[in-house]
Structure formats: structure tokens, C-alpha cells
N, C-alpha and C positions, 0 to 999 in steps of 0.2 A: 504493500500499500504506500502510495506516494503522499507525503505530507505537503500541505499547502505552504507556499512561499510567504514568510512573515514580513520581510523587509520590502516595503512598498517601492523603494527606489530601485531595488534589484528586479522585482516583479515587472515594473514598467520597462526597464531596460531589456529584459528578456522578450517582452511583447513587441517592443520596438525592433530588435534584432530579428525576430521571426517574420515581421511585416516587411522589412527592408530585404530579407533574403528571397521572399516570394516576389516582391516588386521588381527586383534588380537580378534575379536568377543567379544569386550569389550565395552558394552554400557555406562560405566561410562564416557569414553571420549566424547561420543556423547552428554551425558547430560551436561557436562561442557561446551561443545561448544554451546549448546543452551542457557545456562546462559550468556556466553559472547557475544552472538548475540544481547541481549536485548538493548534497548536504554539507553543512560547514565542515565536518571532519574530513571530507573528501575534496574539498575546494582547493584551488591551486594558489600557492604561495611562491613566488619566484624572487630569488635574490638578484641583486645587481650583477654579481659575478657570473650568473648563468646567462644574463642578457649580454655581458661582454664577451663570453665564450662563444655564443652561437650567432653573433651578428658581425656585420661589417660596418664601416663608417657610412652614416646617413641612411641606414636602413629603417624600416617602420616595422614595429612589433606590437603584438597584442598579448596582454597577459590577462586571461580571463579569470581574474581573481585579484590578489593583493600583490604589490611590488614592495620588496623588502630591501634593506640597505646593506647586508653583508657583502663584502667583497669590494672590488674596484672596477671602475668603468674608465677606459681609456680612449674612447672615441665617441663622437656624437651620434645618438640615435634618437628617434622619435618613439616614445613608449605610450601606448594607449592602455589603461588598466582600469579595472572597476574601482580600485583604491590604491594609494600610495602611502608609504610611511614618510614622515617628514624628511628623514635623513636620506631616503632613497631619491625623493624628489630634489633635495639639495644636490646629491651626487650626479645625478642625470644632467640637471641644469648647469653645473659647474664646468662639465666638459663641452658645453654647447648644445646638448640635447633638448628635447622637448617632452614635457609630460602632459598628455591630454586625456580627456575621457574617451571611453569607447564610442559614445554617441557622437562626439566631434569628429572622430576619424570616420565613422560611417557617413556623416554629412560631407566630408571632404573627399572620401573615396568610395562611393555607393557600390561599385562593383567588387571592391575588396581585392583589387589586383596589386601585386607586389608587397604583400603583407605576410609576415611570419607570425605564427602563433607559437608562443613560448610557455610551455607547462612544466 
């Protein structure tokens, strides 16, 4: 049995992502919505070090969960996430990267092309 989603912000984002996936025929948004639907104990938390390891300069990545600050980032990237820790945000912006919401990314790139999902 699936429990209802309690967080209204998360619930609205999931609905928004599913709608945009249908409108733009972009399965990436549906995949991210599925990650966000998982229960809290199975949700994604990604450290800055993992982003550094799996990206190149100026790439765009989505973290379908929270971005945490452990590790070092040594190149600029655009990170879209459901939530950021304060330190993670500082580290990303310090090297010239950007922190944006998933909704902002969908509006900028409705087709979801050239985006990596990091889990």
C-alpha cells in the first residue's frame, strides 16, 4: 500500500513533472517524479563530491532529492535539486556554478535534453 505524500511542495512538484513529461514527451521528468515519490528513507541524498566525480565543466545535473556538502567541487556546474544544504549551495556557487530548483530547470529546458540525473 502506497502512503499519500505529506509535503505539499513535493506533491505539487511531482504533479508538475508528470504534466511536463506528457506535454513535452520527455521521460526524464517522469523518472525524476518517480524518484521524488519514494519514501523518505529511500530518497536520494547526493554529496558535492559525487557531483564533482560524475560531471564535466558547465554540465547540467538534476538531483531528485537533497544536495549535501561533503567533498570538493572544482568546476562550475548547474545543479537542480529538490533541496540544498546551505554549505552545498555555497560550494557550488563558489566555483561559479548555479543552484536552481527542478521546476526552474523544467521551464528552461522543457525537453530535458543534455541533463544528467545523479542519484
